[in-house]
C-alpha positions as CSV (number, residue, x, y, z in Angstrom):
1,X,27.0,-240.5,-35.3
2,X,30.5,-240.8,-36.4
3,X,31.1,-244.5,-37.1
4,X,28.7,-247.8,-37.3
5,X,30.3,-251.3,-36.9
6,X,28.2,-254.1,-37.7
7,X,29.6,-257.4,-36.2
8,X,27.9,-260.6,-37.4
9,X,28.7,-264.6,-38.4
10,X,28.0,-265.9,-41.6
11,X,26.9,-269.2,-40.4
12,X,25.0,-268.7,-37.1
13,X,21.2,-268.8,-37.3
14,X,20.9,-266.1,-34.6
15,X,22.9,-263.6,-37.1
16,X,20.2,-263.9,-39.8
17,X,18.5,-260.5,-39.0
18,X,21.7,-258.7,-39.2
19,X,22.5,-260.5,-42.6
20,X,19.3,-259.6,-43.9
21,X,19.8,-255.9,-42.8
22,X,23.2,-256.1,-44.5
23,X,21.8,-257.4,-47.8
24,X,18.7,-255.0,-47.7
25,X,19.2,-251.9,-45.9
26,X,22.6,-250.8,-45.3
27,X,23.1,-249.2,-48.9
28,X,19.7,-246.9,-48.1
29,X,21.5,-246.3,-44.6
30,X,24.5,-245.2,-46.1
31,X,23.0,-243.0,-48.5
32,X,20.8,-241.3,-45.9
33,X,23.6,-240.9,-43.4
34,X,26.5,-239.8,-45.6
35,X,28.6,-238.4,-42.4
36,X,28.5,-241.8,-40.9
37,X,31.3,-244.3,-41.8
38,X,30.0,-248.1,-41.7
39,X,32.1,-251.0,-41.2
40,X,31.2,-254.5,-41.8
41,X,33.1,-257.1,-39.9
42,X,32.4,-260.8,-40.0
43,X,33.3,-262.8,-36.8
44,X,33.1,-266.5,-36.4
45,X,30.8,-268.2,-34.2
46,X,29.6,-265.0,-32.3
47,X,26.6,-263.4,-31.6
48,X,25.8,-260.1,-33.5
49,X,26.6,-256.8,-32.3
50,X,26.3,-253.2,-33.3
51,X,28.6,-250.7,-32.0
52,X,27.8,-247.0,-32.5
53,X,30.3,-244.2,-32.0
54,X,29.3,-240.7,-31.4
55,X,31.1,-237.4,-31.0
56,X,32.8,-236.8,-28.1
57,X,34.0,-240.3,-27.7
58,X,30.7,-241.8,-26.7
59,X,29.9,-245.3,-27.6
60,X,26.8,-247.4,-27.8
61,X,26.8,-251.0,-28.0
62,X,23.6,-253.0,-29.0
63,X,23.4,-256.8,-28.9
64,X,21.3,-257.5,-32.2
65,X,18.4,-260.0,-32.0
66,X,16.9,-260.6,-35.4
67,X,13.3,-259.5,-33.9
68,X,14.9,-256.0,-33.0
69,X,15.3,-255.1,-36.9
70,X,11.7,-254.4,-37.3
71,X,11.2,-252.6,-34.0
72,X,14.4,-250.7,-34.4
73,X,13.2,-249.4,-37.8
74,X,9.9,-248.3,-36.5
75,X,11.4,-246.5,-33.5
76,X,11.4,-242.8,-33.1
77,X,14.3,-240.5,-32.0
78,X,15.5,-241.1,-28.2
79,X,15.8,-238.4,-25.7
80,X,19.1,-237.4,-26.5
81,X,18.0,-236.7,-30.3
82,X,20.2,-239.4,-31.9
83,X,18.3,-240.8,-34.8
84,X,17.6,-244.8,-34.9
85,X,20.2,-246.1,-37.1
86,X,18.6,-248.9,-38.5
87,X,15.8,-246.6,-40.2
């Protein structure tokens, strides 16, 4: 993964999981993945969103639900060998 963009709202309740991850886990993620650039982009009144950009212009967009934070952390690598990026 070359770039990870975390988009979230500072006030909406459905963004709490994303805000928690940013506060509690983002620094650890950045240390474990020094080759990945991480952007944190606040946006007003919108649902949380994760945009992951890979080599060869591949793009993954995930609409983040606060419940996903825990299930994604416990997931293993998918079939393409991409590590779960909230680990």
